[in-house]
Structure formats: structure tokens, C-alpha cells
C-alpha positions as CSV (number, residue, x, y, z in Angstrom):
1,M,-44.3,92.2,-76.6
2,A,-42.5,89.6,-78.5
3,R,-41.1,90.5,-81.6
4,K,-42.2,88.9,-84.8
5,R,-40.3,86.1,-86.2
6,V,-38.9,86.5,-89.8
7,P,-39.5,83.3,-92.0
8,E,-36.0,81.6,-92.8
9,D,-36.5,82.4,-96.7
10,E,-37.0,86.0,-95.8
11,R,-33.8,86.5,-93.6
12,K,-31.1,89.1,-94.9
13,I,-27.5,87.8,-94.3
14,S,-25.4,90.4,-92.0
15,N,-22.0,89.5,-93.8
16,C,-20.0,87.0,-95.7
17,P,-16.4,86.0,-96.3
18,S,-14.3,88.4,-97.8
19,W,-13.6,86.6,-101.2
20,L,-17.4,86.5,-101.3
21,T,-20.3,89.2,-101.6
22,L,-23.6,89.6,-101.0
23,S,-26.6,90.0,-103.4
24,E,-28.5,93.3,-103.6
25,D,-31.5,92.1,-101.2
26,R,-28.6,90.9,-99.0
27,R,-30.5,87.0,-98.9
28,S,-27.8,85.3,-101.0
29,F,-24.1,85.2,-101.6
30,V,-22.7,86.0,-104.8
31,F,-19.4,84.2,-106.2
32,L,-16.4,86.3,-107.1
33,P,-14.2,84.1,-109.7
34,E,-11.0,87.1,-109.7
35,R,-11.1,86.6,-105.5
36,A,-11.5,82.8,-106.0
37,Q,-8.5,82.4,-107.9
38,I,-6.4,84.4,-105.9
39,L,-7.7,82.4,-102.7
40,K,-6.4,79.3,-104.6
41,Q,-3.2,80.6,-105.1
42,I,-2.8,81.4,-101.3
43,F,-3.5,77.8,-100.5
44,E,-1.2,76.4,-103.4
45,L,1.7,78.5,-102.2
46,S,1.2,77.4,-98.5
47,I,1.2,73.8,-99.9
48,G,4.6,74.7,-101.7
49,G,6.1,75.6,-98.4
50,L,5.6,79.5,-97.8
51,G,5.1,80.8,-95.0
52,S,2.3,83.3,-94.3
53,Y,4.5,86.4,-93.6
54,F,5.7,85.4,-97.3
55,I,3.2,84.9,-99.0
56,A,1.7,88.0,-98.1
57,N,4.9,89.9,-99.1
58,H,4.6,88.1,-102.3
59,L,1.0,89.2,-103.0
60,N,1.7,92.8,-102.0
61,R,4.8,93.0,-104.2
62,Q,2.7,91.7,-107.2
63,N,0.3,94.5,-106.7
64,V,-2.4,91.8,-106.2
65,P,-5.6,93.5,-104.7
66,A,-6.3,92.5,-101.0
67,F,-10.1,91.8,-99.7
68,P,-12.0,94.2,-98.4
69,P,-11.8,95.9,-96.1
70,S,-8.1,95.5,-96.0
71,K,-6.0,97.6,-98.2
72,R,-2.9,95.8,-98.0
73,W,-2.0,91.6,-97.5
74,D,-0.6,91.0,-94.2
75,H,0.0,87.6,-92.6
76,T,-2.6,87.7,-89.8
77,T,-4.6,87.8,-92.8
78,I,-3.2,84.8,-94.8
79,D,-3.6,82.8,-91.8
80,S,-7.3,83.5,-91.0
81,M,-7.9,82.1,-94.5
82,L,-5.8,78.9,-94.3
83,R,-7.4,77.8,-91.3
84,N,-11.0,78.5,-92.6
85,R,-13.4,75.9,-93.6
86,A,-15.8,78.4,-95.3
87,T,-13.2,78.4,-98.1
88,F,-14.5,75.0,-99.4
89,G,-18.2,75.5,-98.6
90,E,-18.8,74.7,-94.7
91,H,-20.4,77.4,-92.0
92,Q,-19.8,76.7,-88.4
93,P,-23.1,78.3,-86.6
94,K,-21.9,80.0,-83.8
95,S,-23.4,81.4,-80.4
96,Y,-22.0,84.8,-79.3
97,V,-23.8,85.4,-75.9
98,G,-22.3,86.9,-73.2
99,G,-19.8,88.7,-75.2
100,N,-17.5,86.0,-76.7
101,K,-16.0,87.9,-79.4
102,K,-14.9,84.7,-81.0
103,G,-18.3,82.8,-80.3
104,V,-19.2,79.2,-79.2
105,P,-20.0,76.6,-81.7
106,L,-23.6,76.0,-81.8
107,G,-24.6,72.8,-83.6
108,P,-22.7,70.7,-86.3
109,P,-20.9,72.1,-88.9
110,I,-23.4,73.1,-92.1
111,P,-21.8,71.8,-95.6
112,G,-22.5,73.7,-98.6
113,Y,-23.8,76.8,-96.8
114,Y,-21.2,79.1,-98.9
115,P,-20.6,78.9,-102.4
116,P,-16.9,76.9,-102.4
117,A,-13.9,78.6,-103.4
118,I,-11.8,75.9,-103.5
119,D,-11.9,72.1,-102.9
120,Q,-12.1,70.7,-99.8
121,S,-8.8,68.2,-100.7
122,L,-7.0,71.6,-101.4
123,Y,-7.9,72.6,-98.1
124,E,-6.9,69.6,-96.3
125,A,-3.5,69.7,-98.0
126,A,-3.1,73.0,-97.1
127,Q,-3.5,72.0,-93.2
128,V,-0.9,69.3,-93.5
129,A,1.9,71.6,-95.3
130,R,1.3,74.1,-92.6
131,Q,1.8,72.0,-89.6
132,Q,5.1,70.5,-91.3
133,N,6.0,74.5,-91.9
134,L,5.5,75.0,-88.1
135,S,7.0,72.0,-86.7
136,S,10.1,72.6,-89.1
137,R,9.8,76.7,-88.2
138,R,10.3,76.9,-92.1
139,G,8.2,79.5,-92.9
140,R,9.6,82.7,-94.2
141,K,9.0,86.3,-93.1
142,G,11.9,88.1,-94.7
143,E,11.5,90.8,-97.7
144,N,14.0,89.2,-99.6
145,I,14.5,85.5,-101.0
146,T,17.9,84.9,-99.2
147,N,18.0,81.1,-99.6
148,L,16.3,79.6,-102.7
149,F,16.5,76.0,-101.2
150,G,14.5,76.1,-97.7
151,D,14.3,72.7,-96.1
152,L,15.6,70.6,-98.8
153,T,19.1,71.0,-97.7
154,T,20.4,68.3,-95.3
155,C,24.0,67.3,-94.5
156,Y,25.6,64.3,-96.2
157,Y,27.4,62.8,-93.1
158,C,25.1,62.9,-90.6
159,N,21.6,63.9,-92.3
160,S,20.8,66.6,-90.2
161,P,19.3,69.7,-91.5
162,V,21.8,72.4,-93.1
163,K,20.9,75.9,-92.5
164,F,21.7,78.8,-93.7
165,Y,23.7,80.7,-91.6
166,S,24.9,84.6,-91.8
167,N,27.7,86.3,-90.3
168,G,28.0,89.4,-91.7
169,N,28.6,89.3,-95.1
170,E,29.5,86.0,-95.2
171,K,26.7,83.6,-95.7
172,S,26.9,79.7,-95.6
173,L,25.1,76.3,-95.2
174,I,26.6,75.0,-92.4
175,C,25.1,71.7,-90.7
176,L,22.9,72.4,-87.7
177,Q,24.7,70.0,-85.8
178,V,28.4,72.3,-86.3
179,L,26.0,75.3,-85.6
180,Q,24.9,73.6,-82.3
181,S,28.8,72.2,-81.4
182,S,27.3,68.7,-81.5
183,G,29.3,66.9,-83.5
184,C,29.9,66.5,-87.3
185,F,32.4,68.0,-89.4
186,R,33.1,71.8,-89.3
187,S,32.9,72.9,-92.7
188,G,30.5,75.2,-94.6
189,W,29.7,76.0,-97.9
190,S,29.5,79.6,-99.0
191,Y,25.9,80.2,-100.2
192,R,26.3,82.3,-103.3
193,N,28.4,79.7,-104.6
194,F,26.1,76.5,-103.7
195,E,23.2,78.5,-105.4
196,S,25.0,79.4,-108.5
197,T,26.4,75.7,-108.4
198,V,23.2,74.1,-108.5
199,L,21.4,76.6,-110.4
200,H,23.8,75.7,-112.9
201,F,23.7,71.6,-112.5
202,L,19.8,72.0,-113.1
203,A,20.7,74.0,-116.6
204,H,22.7,71.2,-117.9
205,P,20.6,69.7,-120.9
206,C,21.9,66.2,-120.2
207,L,20.0,66.0,-116.8
208,V,16.6,67.5,-118.2
209,D,16.9,64.8,-121.1
210,A,17.2,62.0,-118.1
211,L,14.1,63.1,-116.1
212,E,10.3,62.0,-116.2
213,E,8.3,64.4,-118.6
214,K,6.5,66.0,-115.7
215,D,9.6,66.7,-114.2
216,R,11.4,68.0,-117.2
217,E,8.7,70.5,-117.8
218,V,9.1,72.0,-114.1
219,I,13.1,72.0,-114.6
220,D,12.6,73.9,-118.0
221,E,10.1,76.4,-116.2
222,I,13.2,76.7,-113.4
223,V,16.0,77.4,-115.9
224,D,13.7,79.9,-117.7
225,H,13.5,81.8,-114.3
226,I,17.3,81.2,-113.6
227,K,17.7,83.3,-117.1
228,H,15.8,86.6,-115.4
229,L,18.0,86.6,-112.0
230,L,19.9,89.2,-113.8
231,G,16.8,91.3,-114.3
232,D,14.7,94.2,-113.2
233,N,12.1,91.6,-111.4
234,S,14.7,89.3,-110.0
235,Y,12.6,89.1,-106.9
236,A,10.2,87.2,-108.8
237,A,12.0,84.7,-110.6
238,R,13.7,83.5,-107.3
239,F,10.1,83.3,-105.8
240,E,9.2,80.8,-108.4
241,I,12.5,79.3,-108.6
242,A,12.3,78.3,-104.7
243,L,8.6,77.5,-105.1
244,K,9.4,75.3,-108.0
245,L,12.3,73.5,-106.6
246,K,10.1,71.6,-104.1
247,K,7.7,70.1,-106.5
248,V,10.7,68.1,-108.1
249,V,13.4,67.9,-105.8
250,S,13.1,65.9,-102.6
251,E,16.3,66.5,-101.0
252,L,19.8,68.5,-101.4
253,K,22.6,66.2,-99.6
254,L,25.6,68.9,-98.7
255,A,29.1,66.8,-98.4
256,S,30.9,70.0,-97.4
257,A,34.2,68.6,-96.0
258,G,34.4,66.1,-99.0
259,L,34.1,62.6,-99.7
260,D,36.6,61.5,-96.6
261,P,37.2,64.0,-94.4
262,N,39.7,64.2,-91.2
263,L,37.6,64.5,-87.8
264,S,38.2,68.1,-86.1
265,W,38.0,69.2,-82.8
266,P,34.3,70.9,-81.7
267,E,36.1,73.9,-80.7
268,A,37.9,74.5,-84.1
269,L,36.8,77.1,-86.6
270,I,34.4,76.6,-89.2
271,R,36.2,76.0,-92.5
272,R,34.4,77.0,-95.7
273,D,34.4,75.6,-99.4
274,N,36.5,72.8,-98.9
275,P,38.3,72.1,-102.5
276,R,36.8,68.5,-102.3
277,R,33.1,69.5,-101.5
278,F,30.4,68.2,-103.7
279,F,26.2,67.7,-103.5
280,E,23.8,65.1,-104.0
281,I,20.2,65.9,-105.8
282,V,17.6,63.6,-105.2
283,F,14.5,64.3,-107.3
284,R,11.3,63.2,-106.0
285,N,10.9,59.9,-108.1
286,G,14.1,58.9,-106.3
287,Q,16.8,59.8,-109.1
288,T,20.0,60.9,-107.4
289,Y,22.8,62.5,-108.8
290,A,26.0,64.2,-108.0
291,G,27.1,67.5,-108.7
292,I,30.8,69.7,-107.9
293,P,31.3,73.3,-107.1
294,I,31.8,75.9,-109.7
295,G,35.2,78.1,-109.0
296,P,37.2,77.6,-105.8
């Protein structure tokens, strides 16, 4: 005997995205503003250059409630959300015939099927950022923020990326060409000194006065977080500094060997903290400034 076909407007919905819920009769979606705000934050963090591991770790540290049925955030959940076009309301019908767990697309996507939690423009911007993160392997995975500057640092001499290099207790920023023994000047900058130098430079009132208003506001926020680096919630302060730096700074050029360095053999030791070292900071509006190290 054939099963009676249920009219479309009487069918109950079996499931929905985790940032939404279902009405009591299971025939419509219910928009949850609190979860939508968390979802928007996840996309904004991704656009800011943070990887899924780092975003999940941050949300857990801040005690942001995970969407049911999960009890904690993890990188796979973050990745799935960032790829899900249902976030801006689109639904792709699928067929699961034959036990295909992922499903096979069945017809074209349906726009406006779900209540949108974010704008499509935010979704698209996050996809671009994620591809850039993956191509540069920039997504952070650690528990702590050891390097505030990420991929902002480049070599003054050869324009190669400058990488965070850890050798036991020695943490340095060194040109990628040097680390690969393929060229450039074999010199590095102690990370702790470089971080202190750049943050001190950003906090200088003369710099703030020279910037445009929108950039000045972000720098003011960074300076406020710098004041909390030695407090009980230093992690949150470092997190905000790393995120906001990318909003105003496009590049940090390290001249670790000084203005007119001598050539060195490819097998030579990597010398750190040349007294003539300096850096150039390039803001997103094109303004460029030079800075010298604090201390030896």
C-alpha cells in the first residue's frame, strides 16, 4: 500500500543548523540572536587572520557556550561553520540514497531557506581569508599567543617572510631565507625585544597624532590592551592586540643586520640583536615609519 503524501506545508522539519532551533510544531525555524552573535564573531575572527584551532581555543577560554550538542568548541566545528552556506540562509537539498553520509546535491541551492545569521558578504570575506591562511599556513594552533605579529613580518633586505624561530629558550624572528640556508644576511632579532620595541613604538603619542581617525581609534584600543599585558588576563590582552594589529598594519619590515650589513657565509652562525638593527612599520593607509630597538 502506497504511503500517503504529506502536504508540503504540513511536513515537519527533522533538523536544523546548530545556531538555530525549531518551533514546537517542528514546522519552522527559530532565530536565536545570541547564537547568531557568536557565529558572527567566529567569522570576524577568521577574517582577522585567525585559524580554527585558535578561534576554538579563544572561545573556550572566554567561556563562550558551545552550540548543542557540543560541550566545548573544537576546530572541526569551527571549520564546518565557516564553510557552511546555511549561515547566510542558503540550503542545498541532498540525496542520501545508497548510504552516502555526505549526501549528493539534489537540484540547485535554495536561497533564503534559513533565517540568515550573517550577511553573505561576511561569509565570502571569510572564504578569502581562509584560503590566504591555508596558503601561508598561518592558522595558529597553540594554546598561547607566542607571536603577536603573525605574517606581518617581512625581511627588509629580500622581502621574504620573517618567521618565529624557537631554539629552546631562545625565541627569535629570522628571515626565511636564512632558516633555509638559501641566502640573505644571517642575523635575527630576539622576539621579546622586538615585541617590546614595537608595542612601545605604537604607544608613542606622536604616532597616534599622525594617523587618520579610524586608525587612531584602533591604535588607542591596542595601547589600552598593552596596559593589561601584565595583569591576570594577559591572554585576552595578547589576543586583542594580535587581532587589531592586522586592522591597521600591513607590514613590519625587519632590518635585523642594520642598514649596511656585511656579507656572511651560508654556514655562518646566525647572530642575534645587531646593535644597528631597526624596523619599518607600514600602515594600511600607506604611511611608513622607522623604529629602533629598546635596550641592547
